[in-house]
Structure formats: structure tokens, C-alpha cells
N, C-alpha and C positions, 0 to 999 in steps of 0.2 A: 739280445737281451736288453737293449735300450731302444725305445721307440720314441720318435719325435711326435709331439701332439699335432703339429701342423703338417705332418706327412700325409700322403694319401693311402698309406698302408693300412689295411684292415686290422681290426683288433677284436679281442673277445674279453669278457670279464675274467675268464680263467687265466689270462696272461697279463692283462693290464689292470685287473681289478675293476670293481664296479664304477668307481669314480673316474679312473683313467679311461675306461672304455667310453663312458658318457662324454668326456671332454673331447676325445678324438671324433666321436660321432657329431658333436656340435660343430667342431672346427671344420669337418668335412662338408657339413651342410651350409657353411658360409657364415656361421655366427662368429662374433668377435670373442675370441678366447685367448687369454694371455698364453704366449707360446711357452713351451717347456719340453721336458723329456719324461718318460716313464721308465723307471727301473722295474722291469717285469718280474713276475713271480718266478720265472725260470732262473733269474740271477740269484735270488735268495736260496733257491733249491740247490744251485751249484755251490754256493758258499757252505751250506750245510753238509753237502757231500764231501767237499774239500776238507772239512774239519772232522769228517767221519762221525757225524752225529745225525745224519738224515734218518737212518732207520730207527734209531732210539727215539728221536723226536716223534716220528709217526706212531711208534708203539705207545708212547706216553699219551698221545692225543686219542688213540683208539680206545684206551682204557679209562679215559677221564669221564667222570660223572659228577653229580651233585655231592657225592659223599667224599670225594678225594681231590676235587679240582684245585683247592688252594695250594696244597703242597706241590701238585703237578705243575701248576701255573708258575709258581716260584722257581721251580727247577728249570722250566723252559725259558723264563726270562734271564736266568743266570747263564743258560747255554748261549742265548743270543748275545748277551753282553760280552761273553768270552770268545766269540767267533773271531778268527783271524781271516780277514777278507784278502784273498790272493791278489797280488799286485795287478795282474791282468784285469781282473774284475773291478777292482777299485779304480783303475785307470779308465775303464769304460764309463764309469759314473762321472768321475771328476772332469774328464775331457769333454764329455757331452754337455756338462753344465757350463764349462768355460766357453763352449761354442755359442751359448746363448748371448754372450756379450753383455751381461748385466751384473751389477754389483751385489744385488740381493735377490733371494728367491724365497718362495713359499715351498716348504717340504711337507707333503701331505700323504697320509696313509691312504691306501686303496685296496681294501680287502676284497676277496673274490665275491662274497655275497653282499657286499656293501652297496647301498643305493639300489637295491633290487625291488621287485614287486612285493616280495615277502618280508623284507627287513631293510631298515635304513642305517642302523648303527650310528645314528647322529650323536656326535660328541664322545663316542666310546673309544675311538682310536686316536692316535697322536697326530698332531700337525704342528709344525714349527713355522712361524712367520718371520719375515725380515731376516733371513739367515744369510750372513755374508758368504760369498761364493769361494771362500778359501777351502781347499780340499779337505782338511781335517774337520772344519766346521760343518761342511756339507755331509761328510760321512757320519759324524756324530748324530746329526739330525735324521739321517736315513736309518741308522741303527735304532734310534728312539721309536721310529715308526714300526720297524720290524718287531721290537719288543712289545709294542702295544697290542699286537695280535693276541698276546697271552696275558693281558691284564685280567684280574678277577671279574670285573664288570663285563668285559667283552665275552669271556667264556660263559658266564651265567646267561647272558643274552642269547648266545648261540644254543645253549642247552634248553632254555625256555622256548625258543622258537624251533627247536628240533632241527637246527642247521648243522651240517657236518663241520667238524673242526678242521679248517684248512691248515696245512703245514707250511704255507707260504703266503707272502703278501707282496703286492706291488707298491711302489712309492712314486707319487707324482711330484716332480720338481718344476715349478713354474716361475716365470718372471714375477717379481713382487710388484704389486700395484699399491702405491702409497695413497690409499683412498681416504677421502674426506667423509664419505658416506658409504655404508655397506648394507646389503640386505640379503635376505634369503627368500626365494620364491618356492612355494609348494604348489605343484600343478594340480593338486586336489586338496581343497580345504578340508581339514579333519572333521568338521561338522556338516559340510555340504560339498560333496564331490563335484557338483556342477559348477562350483566357483573356484577361483585361485585364491591363494593367500600370500601376502608379502609382509615380512617383518623387516624393519629397517631402523638403523641407528647411526650415530656419528662414529667416524673412525673405522678401524678394521672390524670385521664381522665375527671375530673369535668370541667376544663376550655374548653375542646373540646365540651362537652355537652352544656355548657352555652354560647358558641360562643365567649368566651373571649380570645381565642388564635387562630392564623392562623396555622393549623396543616399541615403536609405533607398529600398529597392525592394520593392514588394508585388505578388505575383502573385495575381490575383483570379479566381475561377470566374465565368464569364459567366452561368451559369444562376441560382445562388442567392446570388452575390456573397460567398461565403465566402472568407476569406483562406487561400490554399493554401500560400504561402511568404512569409517576410519576411526580407530581408537588411538589416542595419543598416549604413549607410554612416558615414563619419567626420564628415561635415557640419562640417568644420573652419572654414568661413567663412560669414558672414552678410551679406547685402545688405539695407540699410535706407535709408530716406529721409533726405536732408539738406535744407538750406534750398532747394537746387535740385539735382535729380538724385539720385544715390545715393552711399552710402559703404559700404565693405566693412570689416568688423571680424572678429576671431578669435572663434570660439565658445568658450564656457566648457567646461571638460573634462567636466562632468556632462552637457552637452547632446550631446556627440559619441557617447556610449555608449548613450544612451536612444533608443527609437523616437520619431520625431516625430509619428506618428499612433498613437493608442491606441483 
């Protein structure tokens, strides 16, 4: 129920979630991917069963629609918040994180339908950055990711896309990279699928994902990777690591007018 990203073991979105499966695929192909572990969907399923709420959770999901999702979602989040994670399953998570040998990790949600051809779920599920690797802190972050499967926004998105409501979620726990610059690459530009798009800004990438900063945007030719167009964003805020979690500061004026990628 725990899978190492750097392992050669095969994965599927059904067990590792969309994000986790993609990371394992990239790592197996030789790309540089920060190592980590994936808490598979099977583990949350086992936790639900151990608390005797698996069947009731599935029943609630099957009956949920646009008329009743708010109350149902609230009930499901309360259920996850109250889950008692059995010692054996908790140890599988915390011991696998300890084996990474790092002081801080990124704890990232990885839903089954996430990052698929049909839907991205960008910014809809929880991620926690710069999480100290103390067992209680890691488990709290994992629980936050589990709960985010049942936020109102995530549920409405699934309903609008006609995506089945999964009763489980994987969680990716990776070595934290204290980045000075972060970016997001879309392999198909929203306005022209023959090109790539990169959005980049200073510090961590959470402000880009959350739409809280105006990043630089680069349109890249898919064939020869030439930069076709560059739009300089204001990049007015910077997300950086604190003792625990992140802190946001104002960028210096010189940073806002200069391209972040050169």
C-alpha cells in the first residue's frame, strides 16, 4: 500500500492516482523526479474499512448530485477527520517517509481521475509544502489531502465533468525542493495544441497553481522548442519555505519587470 516513486514497480491511476502514476512513469523513463513515496488508494480504503465507514461512504457518494452535495460533502469531510488510522497502516506511512532521509516533504493529493485526458483538477485538491517529517505532522498533511477529495469545489467539478465520485485517494509524499524558481508546463497550449506553454515565477509554485500570482508565460514550439512568445507577468508575490509550511512575501520591484527564465 506504499509505493516508492523511484522503484521499477508498475503503477496505475487506480492505485497511485493520476499524479502519482505520472511521476512513477517519468521516473522510470529516466527523468529527474524528486524521490518519494505514494500512499496508494488501497490504504485509505483499508482505513475506511477499519473504521466501519467504507460502505456508508460509498452509499453517500452514489446518492450525491447537484441538489444534495453540500450536506453530503460536509458529512464525508467530518468522517475523514474522525478516522482512526490503525497503528500498522500509520507506521507504513511514517516509516516509508523516514526512509527518504529528508527533513521536509511535499505532501500532494493524487486523485484517481486527476491529470487525466478528461480532467485536470488543477488546484482543487489539497497539497502541503515544506512539511516537517515528524510523524504527526506528516499524518495531518495526509489527512488534509484525503479530506480534499470531498470539498464542494472538487465534487461540483466531478459532477460537471460526469466523472464518477471515487471513494478513495492516493497521496504523494516527495522530497521538498527549496526552489528559487518554479514553473508549470502544459504539454498542449490551451489556445494552440501544437505548442507548449510554460508559466513560471519566483519561489515555490503553489501561487501559480492557486492563481494567486501573475506569472511569466512562454509559448514554446513543440517541434524545435523555440520560444515563440514571452509575456512578462507582474510576479508580485513569492512563496518560500518557513520553519513549517510556507510564507508569502512581496517581490522586489526589479524582479517584477524581469523575465524569470532566461
